[in-house]
Kinemage of the C-alpha trace (Angstrom):
@kinemage 1
@onewidth
@group {chain A} dominant
@subgroup {mainchain}
@vectorlist {calphas} color= white
{ca met a 1} P 73.110 -46.408 -32.071
{ca gly a 2} L 69.371 -46.392 -31.405
{ca his a 3} L 69.160 -42.664 -32.164
{ca thr a 4} L 69.901 -43.371 -35.839
{ca lys a 5} L 67.184 -46.009 -36.214
{ca his a 6} L 63.393 -46.064 -36.282
{ca pro a 7} L 61.843 -44.672 -33.075
{ca thr a 8} L 60.935 -47.202 -30.430
{ca asn a 9} L 59.318 -44.704 -28.030
{ca phe a 10} L 56.194 -42.713 -28.836
{ca leu a 11} L 54.121 -39.920 -27.345
{ca leu a 12} L 50.561 -39.373 -28.600
{ca cys a 13} L 49.026 -35.875 -28.287
{ca cys a 14} L 45.365 -35.241 -29.202
{ca lys a 15} L 43.307 -32.047 -28.836
{ca thr a 16} L 39.907 -30.912 -30.040
{ca asp a 17} L 41.486 -27.721 -31.419
{ca lys a 18} L 44.681 -27.288 -33.398
{ca phe a 19} L 47.968 -26.539 -31.677
{ca asn a 20} L 51.438 -25.824 -32.987
{ca lys a 21} L 53.689 -25.949 -29.920
{ca ile a 22} L 54.638 -28.633 -27.414
{ca tyr a 23} L 56.736 -27.787 -24.375
{ca phe a 24} L 58.993 -30.522 -22.962
{ca asp a 25} L 60.036 -29.959 -19.337
{ca ile a 26} L 63.409 -31.726 -19.314
{ca glu a 27} L 65.606 -32.202 -16.268
{ca asn a 28} L 68.437 -34.549 -17.166
{ca arg a 29} L 70.753 -35.622 -14.398
{ca asn a 30} L 74.505 -36.178 -14.430
{ca asn a 31} L 76.586 -38.173 -12.002
{ca ser a 32} L 79.101 -35.341 -11.866
{ca glu a 33} L 80.392 -32.461 -13.948
{ca ser a 34} L 83.442 -34.538 -14.915
{ca thr a 35} L 81.240 -37.269 -16.401
{ca pro a 36} L 78.385 -35.443 -18.145
{ca tyr a 37} L 75.538 -37.369 -19.665
{ca asn a 38} L 75.572 -36.682 -23.400
{ca leu a 39} L 72.173 -37.937 -24.453
{ca phe a 40} L 71.842 -38.986 -28.102
{ca ala a 41} L 68.247 -38.700 -29.274
{ca asn a 42} L 66.144 -37.583 -32.231
{ca leu a 43} L 62.490 -36.591 -32.500
{ca ile a 44} L 60.126 -37.351 -35.395
{ca leu a 45} L 56.610 -35.939 -35.735
{ca trp a 46} L 53.544 -37.206 -37.624
{ca tyr a 47} L 50.044 -35.732 -37.903
{ca thr a 48} L 46.659 -37.046 -39.035
{ca ala a 49} L 45.684 -36.267 -42.642
{ca lys a 50} L 43.587 -37.633 -45.476
{ca thr a 51} L 45.260 -39.928 -47.967
{ca thr a 52} L 43.703 -37.817 -50.770
{ca lys a 53} L 41.881 -34.489 -50.773
{ca thr a 54} L 38.503 -36.052 -51.552
{ca gly a 55} L 39.099 -39.435 -49.922
{ca thr a 56} L 37.624 -40.823 -46.735
{ca glu a 57} L 40.720 -42.682 -45.571
{ca tyr a 58} L 43.319 -41.223 -43.228
{ca lys a 59} L 47.015 -41.676 -42.588
{ca trp a 60} L 49.912 -40.344 -40.535
{ca lys a 61} L 52.044 -37.803 -42.441
{ca pro a 62} L 55.522 -36.658 -41.357
{ca leu a 63} L 55.783 -33.100 -40.077
{ca ser a 64} L 58.746 -30.707 -40.141
{ca phe a 65} L 59.387 -28.798 -36.925
{ca val a 66} L 61.826 -26.635 -34.983
{ca asp a 67} L 63.383 -28.570 -32.106
{ca gly a 68} L 63.792 -26.270 -29.124
{ca thr a 69} L 65.028 -29.094 -26.906
{ca ser a 70} L 68.183 -29.565 -28.981
{ca thr a 71} L 71.555 -27.915 -28.494
{ca gly a 72} L 71.752 -27.369 -32.241
{ca gly a 73} L 73.891 -30.312 -33.304
{ca ala a 74} L 72.914 -33.665 -34.755
{ca asn a 75} L 71.269 -36.221 -32.442
{ca thr a 76} L 70.926 -33.723 -29.572
{ca ser a 77} L 67.170 -33.684 -28.944
{ca leu a 78} L 65.873 -33.664 -25.358
{ca arg a 79} L 69.093 -32.139 -24.032
{ca phe a 80} L 67.219 -29.408 -22.169
{ca ala a 81} L 63.732 -28.009 -21.645
{ca gly a 82} L 62.250 -26.274 -24.661
{ca thr a 83} L 59.448 -26.010 -27.175
{ca val a 84} L 58.923 -28.115 -30.271
{ca ala a 85} L 57.157 -25.782 -32.714
{ca phe a 86} L 55.756 -26.318 -36.211
{ca asp a 87} L 53.573 -24.615 -38.810
{ca leu a 88} L 49.959 -25.743 -38.761
{ca pro a 89} L 49.439 -28.187 -41.672
{ca glu a 90} L 46.620 -27.187 -44.009
{ca asp a 91} L 45.482 -30.815 -44.364
{ca trp a 92} L 45.475 -31.585 -40.632
{ca val a 93} L 42.147 -33.296 -39.896
{ca ser a 94} L 40.227 -34.224 -36.758
{ca val a 95} L 39.705 -37.996 -36.491
{ca lys a 96} L 39.295 -40.880 -34.054
{ca ala a 97} L 41.872 -43.546 -33.249
{ca ser a 98} L 39.918 -46.149 -35.205
{ca asp a 99} L 40.250 -44.005 -38.351
{ca val a 100} L 44.060 -44.179 -38.360
{ca ser a 101} L 44.733 -47.323 -36.355
{ca thr a 102} L 46.124 -49.034 -39.453
{ca gly a 103} L 49.210 -47.936 -41.325
{ca ala a 104} L 50.483 -45.925 -38.358
{ca pro a 105} L 54.222 -45.543 -37.585
{ca val a 106} L 53.510 -47.754 -34.568
{ca arg a 107} L 50.741 -50.217 -33.699
{ca phe a 108} L 48.343 -48.673 -31.226
{ca asp a 109} L 48.158 -51.885 -29.253
{ca asp a 110} L 51.898 -51.463 -28.619
{ca leu a 111} L 51.142 -48.231 -26.761
{ca thr a 112} L 49.038 -50.022 -24.176
{ca ser a 113} L 49.747 -49.231 -20.522
{ca asp a 114} L 47.717 -51.372 -18.112
{ca asn a 115} L 44.180 -51.148 -19.509
{ca glu a 116} L 44.651 -47.771 -21.204
{ca asp a 117} L 45.373 -47.565 -24.896
{ca pro a 118} L 44.697 -45.012 -27.688
{ca val a 119} L 41.898 -47.065 -29.271
{ca ser a 120} L 39.808 -47.115 -26.088
{ca leu a 121} L 40.597 -43.521 -25.035
{ca trp a 122} L 40.709 -41.661 -28.352
{ca thr a 123} L 37.061 -42.115 -29.254
{ca glu a 124} L 36.206 -38.505 -30.191
{ca asn a 125} L 37.293 -36.556 -33.245
{ca met a 126} L 40.531 -34.773 -32.347
{ca tyr a 127} L 43.659 -33.519 -34.072
{ca gly a 128} L 46.289 -36.173 -33.532
{ca leu a 129} L 50.020 -35.657 -33.281
{ca leu a 130} L 52.432 -38.546 -32.784
{ca val a 131} L 55.936 -37.886 -31.470
{ca gly a 132} L 58.525 -40.577 -32.142
{ca ile a 133} L 61.633 -40.677 -29.955
{ca ala a 134} L 64.728 -42.457 -31.271
{ca ile a 135} L 67.231 -42.702 -28.445
{ca asp a 136} L 70.580 -44.371 -27.883
{ca gly a 137} L 70.374 -46.765 -24.963
{ca asp a 138} L 73.845 -48.263 -25.306
{ca thr a 139} L 76.148 -45.419 -24.203
{ca gly a 140} L 77.474 -45.264 -20.667
{ca thr a 141} L 76.150 -47.028 -17.612
{ca ser a 142} L 72.336 -46.942 -17.457
{ca pro a 143} L 72.145 -43.702 -19.468
{ca leu a 144} L 68.359 -43.754 -19.767
{ca gly a 145} L 68.109 -43.573 -15.982
{ca lys a 146} L 69.521 -40.047 -16.186
{ca leu a 147} L 66.834 -38.825 -18.610
{ca arg a 148} L 64.042 -36.903 -16.919
{ca cys a 149} L 61.057 -35.529 -18.820
{ca lys a 150} L 58.774 -34.289 -16.047
{ca thr a 151} L 55.854 -32.878 -18.046
{ca val a 152} L 54.705 -32.188 -21.617
{ca phe a 153} L 52.410 -29.245 -22.450
{ca pro a 154} L 50.803 -28.765 -25.886
{ca tyr a 155} L 49.676 -25.154 -26.295
{ca asn a 156} L 48.624 -22.579 -28.868
{ca asn a 157} L 46.605 -19.987 -26.959
{ca ser a 158} L 47.467 -16.300 -27.011
{ca his a 159} L 47.916 -16.022 -23.224
{ca ser a 160} L 50.639 -18.700 -23.040
{ca gln a 161} L 54.193 -17.722 -23.801
{ca ile a 162} L 57.379 -19.705 -23.220
{ca ile a 163} L 60.186 -17.646 -21.711
{ca arg a 164} L 63.649 -19.028 -22.308
{ca leu a 165} L 66.288 -18.054 -19.773
{ca ile a 166} L 69.797 -17.643 -21.150
{ca asp a 167} L 72.821 -17.794 -18.891
{ca gly a 168} L 74.099 -14.234 -18.663
{ca his a 169} L 77.666 -15.323 -17.900
{ca his a 170} L 80.238 -14.606 -20.588
{ca lys a 171} L 83.084 -16.913 -21.627
{ca ser a 172} L 86.551 -15.549 -21.026
{ca leu a 173} L 88.915 -14.980 -23.966
{ca asn a 174} L 91.874 -14.215 -21.710
{ca asp a 175} L 93.441 -17.645 -22.260
{ca val a 176} L 93.430 -17.215 -26.055
{ca ala a 177} L 96.822 -16.382 -27.575
{ca ile a 178} L 96.508 -13.010 -29.325
{ca ala a 179} L 99.258 -12.145 -31.804
{ca gln a 180} L 97.778 -8.975 -33.307
{ca ser a 181} L 97.104 -5.625 -31.736
{ca ile a 182} L 93.735 -5.039 -30.087
{ca ser a 183} L 92.058 -1.912 -31.380
{ca trp a 184} L 88.767 -0.114 -30.927
{ca asn a 185} L 87.252 3.326 -31.351
{ca arg a 186} L 85.336 5.183 -28.637
{ca lys a 187} L 82.616 7.380 -30.042
{ca gly a 188} L 79.896 9.486 -28.473
{ca lys a 189} L 76.742 10.990 -29.942
{ca phe a 190} L 76.689 14.781 -30.188
{ca ile a 191} L 74.613 17.561 -31.664
{ca glu a 192} L 75.940 20.957 -32.698
{ca ile a 193} L 73.919 24.134 -32.283
{ca thr a 194} L 75.361 27.058 -34.230
{ca asp a 195} L 74.106 30.617 -33.914
{ca arg a 196} L 74.127 33.222 -36.684
{ca leu a 197} L 77.549 34.468 -35.583
{ca gly a 198} L 79.119 31.057 -36.120
{ca arg a 199} L 79.506 30.167 -32.465
{ca thr a 200} L 78.802 26.481 -31.829
{ca glu a 201} L 77.470 24.748 -28.767
{ca ile a 202} L 78.249 21.034 -28.645
{ca arg a 203} L 75.929 18.848 -26.610
{ca lys a 204} L 76.431 15.200 -25.837
{ca ile a 205} L 73.176 13.301 -26.260
{ca gly a 206} L 74.408 9.753 -25.860
{ca ser a 207} L 77.111 7.214 -26.464
{ca ala a 208} L 77.655 4.788 -29.300
{ca gly a 209} L 78.670 1.173 -29.123
{ca gly a 210} L 81.304 -0.308 -31.336
{ca ala a 211} L 83.502 -3.266 -32.072
{ca ile a 212} L 87.017 -4.346 -31.208
{ca lys a 213} L 89.379 -6.138 -33.535
{ca phe a 214} L 92.189 -8.558 -32.764
{ca gly a 215} L 93.672 -11.734 -34.165
{ca gly a 216} L 96.101 -14.565 -33.725
{ca val a 217} L 98.153 -17.263 -35.384
{ca glu a 218} L 97.106 -20.890 -35.737
{ca leu a 219} L 99.931 -23.093 -34.512
{ca ser a 220} L 100.292 -26.844 -34.916
{ca gly a 221} L 99.088 -29.163 -32.195
{ca asp a 222} L 96.016 -28.995 -30.002
{ca tyr a 223} L 94.203 -25.687 -30.445
{ca thr a 224} L 90.873 -26.597 -28.879
{ca ala a 225} L 91.276 -23.778 -26.343
{ca thr a 226} L 92.208 -21.156 -28.943
{ca lys a 227} L 91.022 -21.112 -32.533
{ca ala a 228} L 88.592 -24.017 -32.195
{ca ala a 229} L 86.975 -22.293 -29.222
{ca leu a 230} L 86.740 -19.006 -31.128
{ca leu a 231} L 85.131 -20.781 -34.074
{ca arg a 232} L 82.549 -22.323 -31.767
{ca tyr a 233} L 81.857 -18.993 -30.063
{ca gln a 234} L 81.318 -17.357 -33.448
{ca arg a 235} L 79.042 -20.132 -34.740
{ca glu a 236} L 76.887 -20.192 -31.633
{ca ala a 237} L 76.967 -16.423 -30.872
{ca thr a 238} L 78.304 -17.151 -27.388
{ca pro a 239} L 78.657 -14.101 -25.084
{ca val a 240} L 82.350 -13.519 -24.373
{ca tyr a 241} L 84.587 -10.998 -22.619
{ca leu a 242} L 88.198 -9.894 -22.937
{ca asp a 243} L 90.435 -8.111 -20.420
{ca val a 244} L 92.881 -5.554 -21.791
{ca ser a 245} L 95.675 -4.400 -19.482
{ca arg a 246} L 96.868 -0.783 -19.538
{ca ala a 247} L 100.459 0.234 -18.831
{ca asn a 248} L 99.529 1.759 -15.455
{ca gly a 249} L 97.965 -1.492 -14.199
{ca asp a 250} L 94.335 -0.603 -14.917
{ca phe a 251} L 92.131 -2.960 -16.902
{ca val a 252} L 89.343 -2.627 -19.427
{ca arg a 253} L 86.936 -5.557 -19.510
{ca ile a 254} L 84.985 -5.697 -22.758
{ca phe a 255} L 81.814 -7.776 -23.065
{ca gly a 256} L 80.303 -8.744 -26.388
{ca val a 257} L 79.756 -11.317 -29.095
{ca ile a 258} L 82.077 -12.429 -31.893
{ca thr a 259} L 80.191 -11.342 -35.012
{ca ser a 260} L 82.782 -12.193 -37.656
{ca met a 261} L 85.963 -14.212 -37.943
{ca ser a 262} L 88.327 -14.109 -40.909
{ca glu a 263} L 90.832 -16.858 -41.723
{ca asp a 264} L 93.962 -16.519 -43.832
{ca tyr a 265} L 95.919 -19.546 -45.065
{ca pro a 266} L 99.090 -18.238 -46.763
{ca thr a 267} L 101.199 -20.217 -49.183
{ca gly a 268} L 104.668 -21.554 -48.476
{ca lys a 269} L 103.570 -23.454 -45.361
{ca gln a 270} L 103.389 -20.280 -43.313
{ca his a 271} L 101.268 -20.262 -40.209
{ca pro a 272} L 97.567 -19.570 -40.850
{ca lys a 273} L 96.180 -16.415 -39.289
{ca phe a 274} L 92.755 -15.440 -38.080
{ca gly a 275} L 91.086 -12.116 -37.339
{ca ile a 276} L 88.254 -11.455 -34.892
{ca gln a 277} L 85.659 -8.711 -34.831
{ca met a 278} L 83.819 -8.606 -31.531
{ca gln a 279} L 80.749 -6.404 -31.240
{ca thr a 280} L 80.635 -4.864 -27.792
{ca glu a 281} L 77.657 -4.917 -25.450
{ca tyr a 282} L 79.228 -2.860 -22.662
{ca ile a 283} L 82.535 -2.390 -20.847
{ca ile a 284} L 83.787 -1.830 -17.324
{ca glu a 285} L 87.083 -0.346 -16.189
{ca tyr a 286} L 88.813 -1.263 -12.930
{ca asp a 287} L 92.212 -0.843 -11.322
{ca ser a 288} L 94.754 -3.412 -10.127
{ca thr a 289} L 92.924 -3.832 -6.794
{ca gly a 290} L 89.650 -4.673 -8.519
{ca ala a 291} L 87.983 -1.350 -7.665
{ca trp a 292} L 85.818 0.011 -10.465
{ca ile a 293} L 86.995 3.159 -12.186
{ca thr a 294} L 83.771 3.683 -14.106
{ca asp a 295} L 80.384 4.328 -12.533
{ca gly a 296} L 78.995 0.893 -13.343
{ca ile a 297} L 78.826 -0.622 -16.788
{ca met a 298} L 78.850 1.664 -19.802
{ca ser a 299} L 78.971 1.537 -23.569
{ca leu a 300} L 82.235 1.577 -25.459
{ca gly a 301} L 81.578 5.208 -26.382
{ca gly a 302} L 81.528 6.408 -22.784
{ca glu a 303} L 79.161 7.268 -19.978
{ca ile a 304} L 75.727 8.774 -20.449
{ca ile a 305} L 75.147 12.276 -19.114
{ca asp a 306} L 71.878 12.848 -17.232
{ca glu a 307} L 70.934 9.191 -17.431
{ca pro a 308} L 67.612 8.480 -15.636
{ca lys a 309} L 68.162 6.419 -12.496
{ca tyr a 310} L 66.225 5.078 -9.547
{ca leu a 311} L 67.270 6.646 -6.259
{ca leu a 312} L 66.970 4.750 -2.970
Protein backbone atom coordinates (compact mmCIF):
# COMPACT_ATOMS: atom_id res chain seq x y z
CA MET A 1 0.00 0.00 0.00
CA GLY A 2 2.92 2.33 -0.67
CA HIS A 3 0.80 4.46 -3.02
CA THR A 4 -1.27 5.67 -0.05
CA LYS A 5 1.74 6.73 2.03
CA HIS A 6 4.35 9.48 1.89
CA PRO A 7 6.39 9.40 -1.35
CA THR A 8 9.66 7.53 -1.20
CA ASN A 9 10.78 8.41 -4.75
CA PHE A 10 11.51 11.94 -5.93
CA LEU A 11 12.32 13.77 -9.14
CA LEU A 12 13.85 17.26 -8.95
CA CYS A 13 13.32 19.65 -11.90
CA CYS A 14 15.05 23.06 -12.01
CA LYS A 15 15.06 25.67 -14.79
CA THR A 16 16.22 29.26 -15.08
CA ASP A 17 12.81 30.22 -16.50
CA LYS A 18 9.35 29.20 -15.35
CA PHE A 19 7.60 26.19 -16.84
CA ASN A 20 4.16 24.71 -16.32
CA LYS A 21 4.27 21.34 -18.08
CA ILE A 22 6.27 18.14 -17.62
CA TYR A 23 5.98 15.30 -20.10
CA PHE A 24 6.52 11.75 -18.81
CA ASP A 25 7.41 9.23 -21.53
CA ILE A 26 5.98 6.05 -20.00
CA GLU A 27 6.29 2.58 -21.49
CA ASN A 28 5.04 0.06 -18.95
CA ARG A 29 5.42 -3.59 -19.80
CA ASN A 30 3.09 -6.51 -19.13
CA ASN A 31 3.92 -10.19 -19.07
CA SER A 32 0.83 -10.89 -21.15
CA GLU A 33 -2.59 -9.47 -21.90
CA SER A 34 -4.16 -12.00 -19.51
CA THR A 35 -2.04 -10.73 -16.61
CA PRO A 36 -1.89 -6.94 -17.04
CA TYR A 37 0.25 -4.85 -14.76
CA ASN A 38 -2.07 -2.52 -12.85
CA LEU A 39 0.36 -0.01 -11.43
CA PHE A 40 -0.78 1.81 -8.28
CA ALA A 41 0.95 5.17 -7.95
CA ASN A 42 0.30 8.79 -7.01
CA LEU A 43 2.19 11.99 -7.81
CA ILE A 44 2.69 14.98 -5.49
CA LEU A 45 4.24 18.29 -6.56
CA TRP A 46 6.01 21.01 -4.55
CA TYR A 47 7.54 24.30 -5.70
CA THR A 48 9.95 26.82 -4.18
CA ALA A 49 8.35 29.85 -2.48
CA LYS A 50 9.01 32.36 0.27
CA THR A 51 7.71 31.58 3.72
CA THR A 52 6.26 35.13 3.85
CA LYS A 53 5.85 37.83 1.22
CA THR A 54 8.56 40.05 2.71
CA GLY A 55 10.70 37.30 4.25
CA THR A 56 14.07 36.02 3.14
CA GLU A 57 13.47 32.37 3.98
CA TYR A 58 12.17 29.81 1.51
CA LYS A 59 10.17 26.60 1.66
CA TRP A 60 8.57 23.93 -0.51
CA LYS A 61 4.83 24.51 -1.06
CA PRO A 62 2.42 21.88 -2.42
CA LEU A 63 1.12 22.47 -5.94
CA SER A 64 -2.16 21.37 -7.53
CA PHE A 65 -1.88 19.92 -11.03
CA VAL A 66 -3.64 17.99 -13.78
CA ASP A 67 -2.25 14.47 -14.09
CA GLY A 68 -2.13 13.48 -17.74
CA THR A 69 -0.41 10.18 -16.97
CA SER A 70 -3.44 8.86 -15.07
CA THR A 71 -6.34 6.85 -16.43
CA GLY A 72 -8.70 9.01 -14.40
CA GLY A 73 -9.26 6.83 -11.35
CA ALA A 74 -7.66 6.94 -7.93
CA ASN A 75 -4.03 5.78 -7.59
CA THR A 76 -3.55 5.48 -11.37
CA SER A 77 -0.65 7.86 -12.03
CA LEU A 78 2.10 6.81 -14.46
CA ARG A 79 -0.20 4.39 -16.28
CA PHE A 80 0.70 5.85 -19.67
CA ALA A 81 2.68 8.66 -21.29
CA GLY A 82 1.26 12.12 -20.73
CA THR A 83 1.75 15.64 -19.47
CA VAL A 84 1.56 16.86 -15.89
CA ALA A 85 0.34 20.46 -16.18
CA PHE A 86 -0.25 23.18 -13.59
CA ASP A 87 -0.95 26.90 -13.32
CA LEU A 88 2.14 29.01 -12.72
CA PRO A 89 2.21 29.98 -9.01
CA GLU A 90 2.44 33.72 -8.42
CA ASP A 91 4.86 33.22 -5.51
CA TRP A 92 7.19 30.84 -7.35
CA VAL A 93 10.73 32.12 -6.73
CA SER A 94 14.16 31.37 -8.18
CA VAL A 95 16.55 30.03 -5.53
CA LYS A 96 19.55 27.77 -4.95
CA ALA A 97 19.53 24.36 -3.30
CA SER A 98 21.16 25.76 -0.17
CA ASP A 99 18.22 28.16 0.26
CA VAL A 100 15.67 25.35 0.63
CA SER A 101 17.83 22.44 1.75
CA THR A 102 16.11 22.44 5.15
CA GLY A 103 12.45 21.71 5.72
CA ALA A 104 12.11 19.99 2.34
CA PRO A 105 9.74 17.03 1.78
CA VAL A 106 12.91 14.95 1.45
CA ARG A 107 16.51 15.43 2.59
CA PHE A 108 18.68 16.43 -0.34
CA ASP A 109 21.45 14.14 0.81
CA ASP A 110 18.98 11.27 0.30
CA LEU A 111 18.85 12.13 -3.40
CA THR A 112 22.55 11.47 -3.85
CA SER A 113 23.57 9.26 -6.78
CA ASP A 114 27.30 8.50 -6.85
CA ASN A 115 28.90 11.91 -6.32
CA GLU A 116 26.00 13.92 -7.75
CA ASP A 117 23.47 15.53 -5.47
CA PRO A 118 21.21 18.63 -5.63
CA VAL A 119 23.35 20.67 -3.22
CA SER A 120 26.47 20.39 -5.37
CA LEU A 121 24.67 20.74 -8.73
CA TRP A 122 21.93 23.27 -7.98
CA THR A 123 24.21 26.21 -7.27
CA GLU A 124 22.50 28.85 -9.45
CA ASN A 125 19.19 30.57 -8.88
CA MET A 126 16.52 28.48 -10.62
CA TYR A 127 12.83 27.71 -10.26
CA GLY A 128 12.63 24.41 -8.44
CA LEU A 129 9.92 21.79 -8.76
CA LEU A 130 9.97 18.57 -6.75
CA VAL A 131 7.90 15.60 -7.89
CA GLY A 132 7.11 12.98 -5.26
CA ILE A 133 6.15 9.49 -6.41
CA ALA A 134 4.22 7.25 -4.02
CA ILE A 135 4.09 3.77 -5.52
CA ASP A 136 2.91 0.35 -4.42
CA GLY A 137 5.77 -2.11 -4.51
CA ASP A 138 3.95 -5.05 -2.94
CA THR A 139 1.50 -6.13 -5.68
CA GLY A 140 2.35 -8.98 -8.01
CA THR A 141 5.74 -10.46 -8.74
CA SER A 142 8.41 -7.76 -9.14
CA PRO A 143 5.87 -5.16 -10.30
CA LEU A 144 8.36 -2.28 -10.29
CA GLY A 145 10.41 -4.13 -12.90
CA LYS A 146 7.56 -3.56 -15.36
CA LEU A 147 7.54 0.23 -14.87
CA ARG A 148 9.39 2.11 -17.60
CA CYS A 149 9.77 5.88 -17.58
CA LYS A 150 12.17 6.51 -20.46
CA THR A 151 12.43 10.31 -20.41
CA VAL A 152 11.02 13.40 -18.68
CA PHE A 153 10.70 16.75 -20.51
CA PRO A 154 9.78 20.01 -18.74
CA TYR A 155 8.53 22.55 -21.28
CA ASN A 156 6.63 25.81 -21.63
CA ASN A 157 7.71 27.29 -24.95
CA SER A 158 5.24 28.23 -27.66
CA HIS A 159 6.76 25.93 -30.30
CA SER A 160 6.32 22.75 -28.23
CA GLN A 161 2.98 21.02 -28.26
CA ILE A 162 2.08 17.57 -26.94
CA ILE A 163 -0.11 15.57 -29.31
CA ARG A 164 -2.12 12.83 -27.67
CA LEU A 165 -3.11 9.93 -29.89
CA ILE A 166 -6.46 8.34 -29.09
CA ASP A 167 -7.29 4.84 -30.26
CA GLY A 168 -9.84 5.28 -33.03
CA HIS A 169 -11.36 1.83 -32.49
CA HIS A 170 -14.90 1.77 -31.13
CA LYS A 171 -16.25 -0.67 -28.53
CA SER A 172 -19.02 -2.93 -29.75
CA LEU A 173 -22.46 -2.77 -28.12
CA ASN A 174 -23.72 -5.83 -29.99
CA ASP A 175 -23.36 -8.09 -26.94
CA VAL A 176 -25.55 -5.80 -24.80
CA ALA A 177 -29.10 -7.05 -24.24
CA ILE A 178 -31.49 -4.45 -25.67
CA ALA A 179 -35.11 -4.70 -24.55
CA GLN A 180 -36.46 -1.48 -26.07
CA SER A 181 -36.86 -0.46 -29.67
CA ILE A 182 -33.97 1.29 -31.39
CA SER A 183 -35.05 4.52 -33.02
CA TRP A 184 -33.45 7.39 -34.88
CA ASN A 185 -34.35 10.15 -37.30
CA ARG A 186 -32.54 10.81 -40.59
CA LYS A 187 -32.50 14.46 -41.50
CA GLY A 188 -30.86 16.43 -44.28
CA LYS A 189 -30.20 20.14 -44.66
CA PHE A 190 -32.19 21.90 -47.38
CA ILE A 191 -32.92 25.37 -48.65
CA GLU A 192 -36.08 26.41 -50.47
CA ILE A 193 -36.06 28.96 -53.27
CA THR A 194 -39.54 30.22 -54.14
CA ASP A 195 -40.29 32.43 -57.11
CA ARG A 196 -43.06 35.04 -57.29
CA LEU A 197 -45.47 32.48 -58.74
CA GLY A 198 -45.13 30.22 -55.71
CA ARG A 199 -43.04 27.55 -57.39
CA THR A 200 -40.38 26.17 -55.05
CA GLU A 201 -36.99 24.71 -55.81
CA ILE A 202 -35.60 22.53 -53.02
CA ARG A 203 -31.84 22.16 -52.83
CA LYS A 204 -29.96 19.85 -50.54
CA ILE A 205 -26.98 21.64 -49.02
CA GLY A 206 -25.84 19.05 -46.52
CA SER A 207 -26.75 16.38 -44.04
CA ALA A 208 -27.38 16.54 -40.32
CA GLY A 209 -26.18 14.21 -37.64
CA GLY A 210 -28.41 12.92 -34.92
CA ALA A 211 -28.82 10.51 -32.06
CA ILE A 212 -30.26 7.04 -31.59
CA LYS A 213 -32.20 5.88 -28.58
CA PHE A 214 -32.53 2.42 -27.08
CA GLY A 215 -32.69 0.81 -23.67
CA GLY A 216 -32.72 -2.37 -21.66
CA VAL A 217 -33.65 -4.05 -18.41
CA GLU A 218 -31.29 -4.62 -15.50
CA LEU A 219 -31.49 -8.25 -14.46
CA SER A 220 -30.07 -9.85 -11.33
CA GLY A 221 -26.66 -11.46 -11.41
CA ASP A 222 -23.48 -10.39 -13.15
CA TYR A 223 -24.12 -7.46 -15.48
CA THR A 224 -20.55 -6.30 -16.01
CA ALA A 225 -20.92 -6.82 -19.77
CA THR A 226 -24.23 -4.96 -20.01
CA LYS A 227 -25.30 -2.10 -17.78
CA ALA A 228 -21.99 -1.75 -15.95
CA ALA A 229 -20.19 -1.51 -19.28
CA LEU A 230 -22.67 1.09 -20.55
CA LEU A 231 -22.20 3.14 -17.39
CA ARG A 232 -18.45 3.08 -17.88
CA TYR A 233 -18.75 4.02 -21.55
CA GLN A 234 -20.96 6.97 -20.62
CA ARG A 235 -18.67 8.16 -17.82
CA GLU A 236 -15.53 7.97 -19.92
CA ALA A 237 -17.08 9.06 -23.27
CA THR A 238 -15.83 5.87 -24.90
CA PRO A 239 -16.40 5.61 -28.69
CA VAL A 240 -18.87 2.80 -29.36
CA TYR A 241 -20.77 1.26 -32.28
CA LEU A 242 -23.99 -0.70 -32.69
CA ASP A 243 -25.11 -2.96 -35.54
CA VAL A 244 -28.80 -2.90 -36.44
CA SER A 245 -30.11 -5.71 -38.64
CA ARG A 246 -32.77 -5.03 -41.28
CA ALA A 247 -35.40 -7.59 -42.29
CA ASN A 248 -33.76 -8.15 -45.69
CA GLY A 249 -30.40 -9.07 -44.14
CA ASP A 250 -28.71 -5.69 -44.57
CA PHE A 251 -27.04 -3.99 -41.63
CA VAL A 252 -26.59 -0.44 -40.41
CA ARG A 253 -23.50 0.12 -38.28
CA ILE A 254 -23.78 3.26 -36.18
CA PHE A 255 -20.70 4.85 -34.60
CA GLY A 256 -20.91 7.38 -31.80
CA VAL A 257 -20.65 8.20 -28.12
CA ILE A 258 -23.15 7.61 -25.32
CA THR A 259 -24.02 11.15 -24.23
CA SER A 260 -26.76 10.40 -21.71
CA MET A 261 -28.09 7.42 -19.80
CA SER A 262 -31.32 7.40 -17.81
CA GLU A 263 -32.09 4.90 -15.05
CA ASP A 264 -35.52 3.96 -13.75
CA TYR A 265 -36.00 1.97 -10.53
CA PRO A 266 -39.73 1.17 -10.23
CA THR A 267 -41.45 0.16 -7.03
CA GLY A 268 -42.81 -3.29 -6.26
CA LYS A 269 -39.48 -5.01 -6.91
CA GLN A 270 -39.88 -4.69 -10.66
CA HIS A 271 -36.81 -4.88 -12.82
CA PRO A 272 -34.93 -1.57 -13.15
CA LYS A 273 -34.74 -0.12 -16.64
CA PHE A 274 -32.24 2.09 -18.37
CA GLY A 275 -32.36 4.27 -21.47
CA ILE A 276 -29.47 5.23 -23.74
CA GLN A 277 -29.02 8.21 -26.01
CA MET A 278 -26.08 7.75 -28.35
CA GLN A 279 -24.91 10.72 -30.39
CA THR A 280 -23.81 9.53 -33.81
CA GLU A 281 -20.51 10.36 -35.47
CA TYR A 282 -21.18 8.54 -38.74
CA ILE A 283 -22.75 5.35 -40.08
CA ILE A 284 -22.06 2.73 -42.71
CA GLU A 285 -24.49 0.35 -44.38
CA TYR A 286 -23.53 -3.09 -45.69
CA ASP A 287 -25.25 -6.25 -46.85
CA SER A 288 -25.09 -9.82 -45.53
CA THR A 289 -21.88 -10.52 -47.48
CA GLY A 290 -20.10 -7.56 -45.92
CA ALA A 291 -20.17 -5.44 -49.10
CA TRP A 292 -20.82 -1.76 -48.44
CA ILE A 293 -24.10 -0.35 -49.64
CA THR A 294 -23.14 3.26 -48.98
CA ASP A 295 -20.31 5.10 -50.70
CA GLY A 296 -18.04 5.12 -47.66
CA ILE A 297 -18.96 6.51 -44.28
CA MET A 298 -21.70 9.12 -44.05
CA SER A 299 -23.68 11.07 -41.50
CA LEU A 300 -26.93 9.78 -40.11
CA GLY A 301 -28.78 12.28 -42.30
CA GLY A 302 -27.48 10.82 -45.55
CA GLU A 303 -24.81 11.33 -48.17
CA ILE A 304 -23.44 14.69 -49.21
CA ILE A 305 -24.10 15.83 -52.77
CA ASP A 306 -21.15 17.38 -54.62
CA GLU A 307 -18.77 16.65 -51.78
CA PRO A 308 -15.18 17.75 -52.61
CA LYS A 309 -12.89 14.76 -53.05
CA TYR A 310 -9.35 13.96 -54.07
CA LEU A 311 -9.14 12.04 -57.33
CA LEU A 312 -6.27 9.64 -58.05
